N, CA and C atoms as an extended XYZ file, in Angstrom:
423
Properties=species:S:1:pos:R:3:atomname:S:1:resname:S:1:resid:I:1 pbc="F F F"
N         6.874        7.331       20.214 N   MET     1
C         6.112        6.394       19.423 CA  MET     1
C         4.810        7.068       18.979 C   MET     1
N         4.474        6.882       17.729 N   ILE     2
C         3.218        7.386       17.172 CA  ILE     2
C         2.273        6.205       17.040 C   ILE     2
N         1.057        6.369       17.483 N   ARG     3
C         0.053        5.305       17.373 CA  ARG     3
C        -1.120        5.800       16.552 C   ARG     3
N        -1.591        4.952       15.664 N   LYS     4
C        -2.766        5.247       14.845 CA  LYS     4
C        -3.751        4.099       15.005 C   LYS     4
N        -5.042        4.412       14.994 N   LYS     5
C        -6.060        3.391       15.214 CA  LYS     5
C        -6.956        3.199       14.002 C   LYS     5
N        -7.331        1.974       13.796 N   GLY     6
C        -8.360        1.605       12.848 CA  GLY     6
C        -9.270        0.631       13.564 C   GLY     6
N       -10.507        0.534       13.134 N   SER     7
C       -11.425       -0.393       13.788 CA  SER     7
C       -12.300       -1.086       12.758 C   SER     7
N       -12.784       -2.246       13.145 N   ALA     8
C       -13.672       -3.019       12.287 CA  ALA     8
C       -14.773       -3.631       13.145 C   ALA     8
N       -15.920       -3.808       12.529 N   ASN     9
C       -17.052       -4.443       13.162 CA  ASN     9
C       -17.569       -5.489       12.186 C   ASN     9
N       -18.000       -6.647       12.684 N   TRP    10
C       -18.477       -7.726       11.815 CA  TRP    10
C       -19.709       -8.369       12.423 C   TRP    10
N       -20.710       -8.651       11.604 N   GLN    11
C       -21.892       -9.391       12.025 CA  GLN    11
C       -22.157      -10.522       11.053 C   GLN    11
N       -22.452      -11.704       11.583 N   GLY    12
C       -22.857      -12.832       10.756 CA  GLY    12
C       -21.717      -13.770       10.437 C   GLY    12
N       -22.019      -14.731        9.579 N   GLY    13
C       -21.047      -15.724        9.150 CA  GLY    13
C       -20.094      -15.164        8.115 C   GLY    13
N       -19.119      -15.980        7.722 N   LEU    14
C       -18.100      -15.516        6.774 CA  LEU    14
C       -18.712      -15.074        5.450 C   LEU    14
N       -19.519      -15.940        4.823 N   LYS    15
C       -20.031      -15.622        3.489 CA  LYS    15
C       -21.286      -14.762        3.495 C   LYS    15
N       -22.106      -14.858        4.529 N   ASP    16
C       -23.337      -14.074        4.548 CA  ASP    16
C       -23.244      -12.857        5.462 C   ASP    16
N       -22.135      -12.694        6.141 N   GLY    17
C       -21.968      -11.582        7.061 CA  GLY    17
C       -21.523      -10.312        6.365 C   GLY    17
N       -21.463       -9.265        7.138 N   THR    18
C       -21.020       -7.982        6.624 CA  THR    18
C       -20.332       -7.214        7.743 C   THR    18
N       -19.451       -6.311        7.350 N   GLY    19
C       -18.728       -5.541        8.348 CA  GLY    19
C       -18.512       -4.116        7.906 C   GLY    19
N       -17.966       -3.326        8.829 N   THR    20
C       -17.603       -1.948        8.530 CA  THR    20
C       -16.195       -1.680        9.033 C   THR    20
N       -15.514       -0.788        8.337 N   ILE    21
C       -14.149       -0.377        8.668 CA  ILE    21
C       -14.173        1.122        8.924 C   ILE    21
N       -13.468        1.560        9.982 N   SER    22
C       -13.356        2.981       10.291 CA  SER    22
C       -11.924        3.303       10.675 C   SER    22
N       -11.538        4.553       10.476 N   THR    23
C       -10.210        5.007       10.890 CA  THR    23
C       -10.353        6.119       11.920 C   THR    23
N        -9.318        6.254       12.719 N   GLU    24
C        -9.294        7.263       13.770 CA  GLU    24
C        -9.544        8.669       13.214 C   GLU    24
N        -8.992        8.952       12.045 N   SER    25
C        -9.131       10.289       11.455 CA  SER    25
C       -10.540       10.558       10.941 C   SER    25
N       -11.318        9.504       10.730 N   GLY    26
C       -12.658        9.655       10.178 CA  GLY    26
C       -12.692        9.621        8.661 C   GLY    26
N       -11.540        9.500        8.015 N   VAL    27
C       -11.506        9.421        6.556 CA  VAL    27
C       -12.324        8.221        6.088 C   VAL    27
N       -12.183        7.114        6.796 N   LEU    28
C       -13.067        5.965        6.585 CA  LEU    28
C       -13.991        5.919        7.789 C   LEU    28
N       -15.280        5.968        7.538 N   ASP    29
C       -16.245        5.956        8.629 CA  ASP    29
C       -17.339        4.949        8.290 C   ASP    29
N       -17.253        3.787        8.901 N   ALA    30
C       -18.232        2.719        8.697 CA  ALA    30
C       -18.337        2.306        7.226 C   ALA    30
N       -17.187        2.176        6.551 N   VAL    31
C       -17.151        1.714        5.157 CA  VAL    31
C       -17.427        0.214        5.145 C   VAL    31
N       -18.363       -0.202        4.311 N   ASN    32
C       -18.807       -1.592        4.262 CA  ASN    32
C       -17.775       -2.503        3.606 C   ASN    32
N       -17.606       -3.699        4.187 N   TYR    33
C       -16.790       -4.736        3.560 CA  TYR    33
C       -17.415       -6.086        3.849 C   TYR    33
N       -17.064       -7.075        3.028 N   GLY    34
C       -17.614       -8.414        3.206 CA  GLY    34
C       -16.956       -9.408        2.274 C   GLY    34
N       -17.346      -10.670        2.409 N   PHE    35
C       -16.773      -11.760        1.625 CA  PHE    35
C       -16.891      -11.490        0.124 C   PHE    35
N       -18.077      -11.080       -0.319 N   ASN    36
C       -18.269      -10.870       -1.762 CA  ASN    36
C       -17.434       -9.711       -2.291 C   ASN    36
N       -17.144       -8.732       -1.452 N   LYS    37
C       -16.300       -7.608       -1.870 CA  LYS    37
C       -14.836       -8.022       -1.914 C   LYS    37
N       -14.482       -8.973       -1.089 N   ARG    38
C       -13.093       -9.409       -0.990 CA  ARG    38
C       -12.736      -10.485       -2.006 C   ARG    38
N       -13.655      -11.431       -2.229 N   PHE    39
C       -13.330      -12.597       -3.050 CA  PHE    39
C       -14.130      -12.720       -4.337 C   PHE    39
N       -15.206      -11.956       -4.482 N   GLU    40
C       -16.083      -12.153       -5.638 CA  GLU    40
C       -16.220      -10.909       -6.511 C   GLU    40
N       -15.435       -9.863       -6.223 N   GLY    41
C       -15.420       -8.686       -7.079 CA  GLY    41
C       -16.581       -7.726       -6.911 C   GLY    41
N       -17.395       -7.907       -5.874 N   ALA    42
C       -18.492       -6.964       -5.645 CA  ALA    42
C       -17.913       -5.602       -5.252 C   ALA    42
N       -18.616       -4.511       -5.576 N   PRO    43
C       -18.106       -3.189       -5.207 CA  PRO    43
C       -18.067       -3.023       -3.688 C   PRO    43
N       -17.070       -2.298       -3.226 N   GLY    44
C       -16.885       -2.049       -1.801 CA  GLY    44
C       -15.428       -2.242       -1.437 C   GLY    44
N       -15.135       -2.068       -0.190 N   SER    45
C       -13.752       -2.137        0.260 CA  SER    45
C       -13.383       -3.537        0.747 C   SER    45
N       -12.091       -3.733        0.966 N   ASN    46
C       -11.588       -4.974        1.542 CA  ASN    46
C       -10.216       -4.702        2.134 C   ASN    46
N        -9.755       -5.568        3.038 N   PRO    47
C        -8.474       -5.317        3.698 CA  PRO    47
C        -7.290       -5.204        2.741 C   PRO    47
N        -7.289       -5.989        1.673 N   GLU    48
C        -6.138       -5.965        0.767 CA  GLU    48
C        -5.999       -4.647        0.028 C   GLU    48
N        -7.112       -4.036       -0.386 N   GLU    49
C        -6.994       -2.744       -1.064 CA  GLU    49
C        -6.529       -1.675       -0.089 C   GLU    49
N        -6.885       -1.812        1.181 N   LEU    50
C        -6.407       -0.863        2.183 CA  LEU    50
C        -4.908       -1.017        2.398 C   LEU    50
N        -4.433       -2.263        2.401 N   ILE    51
C        -2.987       -2.506        2.516 CA  ILE    51
C        -2.270       -1.937        1.297 C   ILE    51
N        -2.837       -2.147        0.113 N   ALA    52
C        -2.229       -1.616       -1.115 CA  ALA    52
C        -2.149       -0.093       -1.068 C   ALA    52
N        -3.224        0.561       -0.641 N   ALA    53
C        -3.220        2.020       -0.544 CA  ALA    53
C        -2.206        2.495        0.489 C   ALA    53
N        -2.126        1.780        1.610 N   ALA    54
C        -1.151        2.135        2.647 CA  ALA    54
C         0.269        1.981        2.120 C   ALA    54
N         0.537        0.905        1.382 N   HIS    55
C         1.887        0.681        0.862 CA  HIS    55
C         2.248        1.742       -0.176 C   HIS    55
N         1.322        2.047       -1.083 N   ALA    56
C         1.591        3.056       -2.117 CA  ALA    56
C         1.860        4.425       -1.500 C   ALA    56
N         1.048        4.815       -0.529 N   SER    57
C         1.220        6.138        0.067 CA  SER    57
C         2.480        6.211        0.920 C   SER    57
N         2.776        5.154        1.655 N   CYS    58
C         3.992        5.117        2.476 CA  CYS    58
C         5.238        5.183        1.591 C   CYS    58
N         5.239        4.392        0.524 N   PHE    59
C         6.377        4.389       -0.391 CA  PHE    59
C         6.582        5.767       -1.007 C   PHE    59
N         5.503        6.421       -1.453 N   SER    60
C         5.627        7.737       -2.087 CA  SER    60
C         6.264        8.745       -1.136 C   SER    60
N         5.838        8.716        0.119 N   MET    61
C         6.421        9.628        1.108 CA  MET    61
C         7.881        9.285        1.371 C   MET    61
N         8.196        7.990        1.469 N   ALA    62
C         9.577        7.570        1.706 CA  ALA    62
C        10.469        7.978        0.538 C   ALA    62
N         9.977        7.817       -0.693 N   LEU    63
C        10.756        8.215       -1.865 CA  LEU    63
C        11.003        9.716       -1.851 C   LEU    63
N        10.003       10.492       -1.494 N   SER    64
C        10.180       11.939       -1.394 CA  SER    64
C        11.279       12.278       -0.389 C   SER    64
N        11.292       11.579        0.748 N   MET    65
C        12.304       11.822        1.770 CA  MET    65
C        13.707       11.457        1.259 C   MET    65
N        13.822       10.277        0.653 N   VAL    66
C        15.132        9.830        0.160 CA  VAL    66
C        15.639       10.771       -0.936 C   VAL    66
N        14.766       11.172       -1.832 N   LEU    67
C        15.164       12.125       -2.878 CA  LEU    67
C        15.624       13.438       -2.256 C   LEU    67
N        14.900       13.916       -1.257 N   GLY    68
C        15.266       15.153       -0.574 CA  GLY    68
C        16.636       15.062        0.081 C   GLY    68
N        16.916       13.917        0.692 N   GLU    69
C        18.235       13.713        1.314 CA  GLU    69
C        19.355       13.738        0.277 C   GLU    69
N        19.010       13.379       -0.968 N   ALA    70
C        19.992       13.384       -2.059 CA  ALA    70
C        20.031       14.725       -2.787 C   ALA    70
N        19.229       15.690       -2.324 N   GLY    71
C        19.246       17.021       -2.929 CA  GLY    71
C        18.241       17.239       -4.042 C   GLY    71
N        17.258       16.350       -4.165 N   PHE    72
C        16.250       16.468       -5.222 CA  PHE    72
C        14.872       16.705       -4.620 C   PHE    72
N        14.024       17.404       -5.382 N   THR    73
C        12.624       17.563       -5.014 CA  THR    73
C        11.787       17.106       -6.195 C   THR    73
N        10.922       16.140       -5.948 N   ALA    74
C        10.078       15.613       -7.021 CA  ALA    74
C         8.962       16.591       -7.359 C   ALA    74
N         8.712       16.777       -8.639 N   ASP    75
C         7.536       17.523       -9.075 CA  ASP    75
C         6.295       16.654       -8.909 C   ASP    75
N         6.472       15.343       -9.094 N   ASP    76
C         5.339       14.422       -8.991 CA  ASP    76
C         5.857       13.011       -8.737 C   ASP    76
N         5.199       12.306       -7.830 N   ILE    77
C         5.442       10.881       -7.589 CA  ILE    77
C         4.075       10.217       -7.607 C   ILE    77
N         3.862        9.299       -8.534 N   SER    78
C         2.613        8.548       -8.620 CA  SER    78
C         2.934        7.076       -8.397 C   SER    78
N         2.295        6.472       -7.398 N   THR    79
C         2.578        5.085       -7.053 CA  THR    79
C         1.293        4.288       -6.984 C   THR    79
N         1.322        3.098       -7.582 N   GLU    80
C         0.224        2.145       -7.477 CA  GLU    80
C         0.793        0.863       -6.887 C   GLU    80
N         0.123        0.304       -5.900 N   ALA    81
C         0.534       -0.970       -5.320 CA  ALA    81
C        -0.538       -2.006       -5.622 C   ALA    81
N        -0.115       -3.179       -6.031 N   THR    82
C        -1.019       -4.303       -6.252 CA  THR    82
C        -0.629       -5.402       -5.277 C   THR    82
N        -1.572       -5.769       -4.416 N   VAL    83
C        -1.331       -6.766       -3.380 CA  VAL    83
C        -1.919       -8.097       -3.840 C   VAL    83
N        -1.160       -9.185       -3.663 N   ALA    84
C        -1.622      -10.523       -4.028 CA  ALA    84
C        -2.058      -11.275       -2.773 C   ALA    84
N        -3.286      -11.780       -2.794 N   LEU    85
C        -3.828      -12.619       -1.735 CA  LEU    85
C        -3.899      -14.029       -2.303 C   LEU    85
N        -3.168      -14.963       -1.677 N   GLU    86
C        -3.098      -16.321       -2.212 CA  GLU    86
C        -3.513      -17.338       -1.164 C   GLU    86
N        -4.177      -18.399       -1.632 N   LYS    87
C        -4.555      -19.491       -0.742 CA  LYS    87
C        -3.316      -20.331       -0.447 C   LYS    87
N        -3.122      -20.596        0.828 N   GLN    88
C        -2.006      -21.429        1.269 CA  GLN    88
C        -2.536      -22.530        2.173 C   GLN    88
N        -1.646      -23.367        2.677 N   ASP    89
C        -2.052      -24.493        3.509 CA  ASP    89
C        -2.941      -24.078        4.682 C   ASP    89
N        -2.574      -23.021        5.383 N   GLY    90
C        -3.321      -22.609        6.563 CA  GLY    90
C        -4.409      -21.594        6.281 C   GLY    90
N        -4.778      -21.357        5.037 N   GLY    91
C        -5.788      -20.357        4.692 CA  GLY    91
C        -5.261      -19.421        3.621 C   GLY    91
N        -5.443      -18.133        3.816 N   PHE    92
C        -5.007      -17.133        2.847 CA  PHE    92
C        -3.898      -16.278        3.443 C   PHE    92
N        -3.046      -15.756        2.565 N   ALA    93
C        -1.966      -14.874        3.004 CA  ALA    93
C        -1.695      -13.834        1.923 C   ALA    93
N        -1.348      -12.620        2.359 N   VAL    94
C        -0.848      -11.606        1.440 CA  VAL    94
C         0.608      -11.991        1.177 C   VAL    94
N         0.902      -12.342       -0.065 N   THR    95
C         2.224      -12.874       -0.399 CA  THR    95
C         3.096      -11.908       -1.187 C   THR    95
N         2.490      -10.911       -1.816 N   LYS    96
C         3.265      -10.001       -2.656 CA  LYS    96
C         2.633       -8.620       -2.662 C   LYS    96
N         3.480       -7.638       -2.851 N   SER    97
C         3.028       -6.281       -3.140 CA  SER    97
C         3.927       -5.762       -4.249 C   SER    97
N         3.320       -5.393       -5.366 N   HIS    98
C         4.075       -4.889       -6.512 CA  HIS    98
C         3.815       -3.393       -6.639 C   HIS    98
N         4.886       -2.618       -6.581 N   LEU    99
C         4.803       -1.163       -6.705 CA  LEU    99
C         5.125       -0.744       -8.136 C   LEU    99
N         4.300        0.128       -8.677 N   VAL   100
C         4.585        0.766       -9.962 CA  VAL   100
C         4.630        2.260       -9.676 C   VAL   100
N         5.811        2.837       -9.854 N   VAL   101
C         5.994        4.253       -9.535 CA  VAL   101
C         6.514        4.995      -10.758 C   VAL   101
N         5.924        6.149      -10.988 N   THR   102
C         6.383        7.058      -12.025 CA  THR   102
C         6.618        8.398      -11.340 C   THR   102
N         7.779        8.960      -11.569 N   ALA   103
C         8.105       10.210      -10.893 CA  ALA   103
C         8.760       11.191      -11.858 C   ALA   103
N         8.478       12.446      -11.641 N   LYS   104
C         9.154       13.526      -12.359 CA  LYS   104
C        10.041       14.212      -11.331 C   LYS   104
N        11.356       14.045      -11.524 N   VAL   105
C        12.334       14.583      -10.576 CA  VAL   105
C        13.367       15.375      -11.362 C   VAL   105
N        13.240       16.697      -11.381 N   PRO   106
C        14.182       17.510      -12.142 CA  PRO   106
C        15.634       17.250      -11.728 C   PRO   106
N        16.488       17.120      -12.726 N   ASN   107
C        17.936       16.962      -12.574 CA  ASN   107
C        18.396       15.612      -12.019 C   ASN   107
N        17.490       14.691      -11.795 N   ALA   108
C        17.891       13.362      -11.309 CA  ALA   108
C        18.207       12.466      -12.498 C   ALA   108
N        19.291       11.722      -12.379 N   SER   109
C        19.626       10.748      -13.421 CA  SER   109
C        18.842        9.462      -13.153 C   SER   109
N        18.803        8.598      -14.159 N   GLU   110
C        18.145        7.297      -13.991 CA  GLU   110
C        18.765        6.525      -12.821 C   GLU   110
N        20.076        6.546      -12.712 N   ALA   111
C        20.763        5.808      -11.645 CA  ALA   111
C        20.435        6.386      -10.271 C   ALA   111
N        20.422        7.702      -10.168 N   GLU   112
C        20.092        8.338       -8.877 CA  GLU   112
C        18.653        8.026       -8.474 C   GLU   112
N        17.758        8.073       -9.463 N   PHE   113
C        16.358        7.772       -9.185 CA  PHE   113
C        16.180        6.318       -8.772 C   PHE   113
N        16.816        5.406       -9.509 N   ALA   114
C        16.698        3.976       -9.188 CA  ALA   114
C        17.215        3.685       -7.785 C   ALA   114
N        18.328        4.287       -7.418 N   GLU   115
C        18.886        4.087       -6.080 CA  GLU   115
C        17.923        4.613       -5.010 C   GLU   115
N        17.356        5.788       -5.238 N   ALA   116
C        16.405        6.360       -4.279 CA  ALA   116
C        15.152        5.495       -4.164 C   ALA   116
N        14.642        5.025       -5.300 N   ALA   117
C        13.434        4.189       -5.288 CA  ALA   117
C        13.681        2.884       -4.538 C   ALA   117
N        14.819        2.253       -4.779 N   ASN   118
C        15.131        1.000       -4.089 CA  ASN   118
C        15.327        1.208       -2.591 C   ASN   118
N        15.935        2.312       -2.209 N   THR   119
C        16.098        2.625       -0.787 CA  THR   119
C        14.733        2.839       -0.138 C   THR   119
N        13.850        3.573       -0.812 N   ALA   120
C        12.508        3.818       -0.282 CA  ALA   120
C        11.718        2.514       -0.178 C   ALA   120
N        11.827        1.654       -1.184 N   LYS   121
C        11.113        0.363       -1.166 CA  LYS   121
C        11.543       -0.470        0.024 C   LYS   121
N        12.814       -0.486        0.315 N   ALA   122
C        13.337       -1.306        1.409 CA  ALA   122
C        13.039       -0.718        2.781 C   ALA   122
N        12.854        0.604        2.855 N   ASN   123
C        12.793        1.245        4.163 CA  ASN   123
C        11.478        1.903        4.536 C   ASN   123
N        10.491        1.927        3.658 N   CYS   124
C         9.228        2.524        4.093 CA  CYS   124
C         8.621        1.608        5.154 C   CYS   124
N         8.007        2.176        6.182 N   PRO   125
C         7.492        1.361        7.284 CA  PRO   125
C         6.508        0.265        6.867 C   PRO   125
N         5.699        0.495        5.839 N   ILE   126
C         4.761       -0.544        5.414 CA  ILE   126
C         5.503       -1.669        4.704 C   ILE   126
N         6.559       -1.362        3.944 N   SER   127
C         7.385       -2.423        3.359 CA  SER   127
C         7.960       -3.303        4.463 C   SER   127
N         8.405       -2.670        5.535 N   LYS   128
C         8.980       -3.429        6.652 CA  LYS   128
C         7.932       -4.275        7.354 C   LYS   128
N         6.689       -3.809        7.374 N   LEU   129
C         5.604       -4.537        8.022 CA  LEU   129
C         5.220       -5.800        7.258 C   LEU   129
N         5.197       -5.701        5.939 N   LEU   130
C         4.726       -6.806        5.115 CA  LEU   130
C         5.739       -7.944        5.084 C   LEU   130
N         5.283       -9.135        5.384 N   ASN   131
C         6.119      -10.322        5.272 CA  ASN   131
C         5.792      -10.950        3.918 C   ASN   131
N         6.131      -10.222        2.867 N   ALA   132
C         5.766      -10.613        1.514 CA  ALA   132
C         6.855      -10.155        0.557 C   ALA   132
N         6.874      -10.757       -0.620 N   GLU   133
C         7.774      -10.309       -1.674 CA  GLU   133
C         7.303       -8.947       -2.164 C   GLU   133
N         8.218       -7.992       -2.236 N   ILE   134
C         7.872       -6.660       -2.722 CA  ILE   134
C         8.691       -6.397       -3.971 C   ILE   134
N         8.004       -6.214       -5.107 N   THR   135
C         8.669       -5.917       -6.366 CA  THR   135
C         8.276       -4.498       -6.792 C   THR   135
N         8.995       -3.975       -7.782 N   MET   136
C         8.754       -2.584       -8.156 CA  MET   136
C         9.163       -2.341       -9.605 C   MET   136
N         8.445       -1.434      -10.264 N   GLU   137
C         8.824       -0.845      -11.539 CA  GLU   137
C         8.875        0.650      -11.300 C   GLU   137
N        10.019        1.256      -11.520 N   ALA   138
C        10.174        2.683      -11.270 CA  ALA   138
C        10.594        3.387      -12.559 C   ALA   138
N         9.847        4.421      -12.921 N   THR   139
C        10.116        5.156      -14.139 CA  THR   139
C        10.302        6.628      -13.839 C   THR   139
N        11.421        7.173      -14.262 N   LEU   140
C        11.677        8.602      -14.162 CA  LEU   140
C        11.243        9.239      -15.457 C   LEU   140
N        10.396       10.266      -15.358 N   VAL   141
C         9.896       10.918      -16.578 CA  VAL   141
C        10.438       12.330      -16.681 C   VAL   141
């Protein structure tokens, strides 16, 4: 089993408080987040953009693996994930993650690429973690 750590610190109330996010690797070190950054568009980080980045990066690696198993090596895989945070009865929930992927894969047909992309979408560990609808647009260039 591989374990990775992230940490958060928070001071104050929901709307007037502020927090920091850090990762074990130090890539994020006391990055500021807060209500206004999450819900009001103020600059800074928030949990949903971190989930989106995690999903995009996990999917890209999974697609590379699936393509490799099929005998292909991608010259480039570019993935963007958009996460939807929606108000529900019990508060807020991440309900969707939409992946937009563009890849350059020499000698791959559209059908081979689509099959690999769908396999990666279904099997990347972050896709499995999310209890949300995951949609995708995949383009082979």
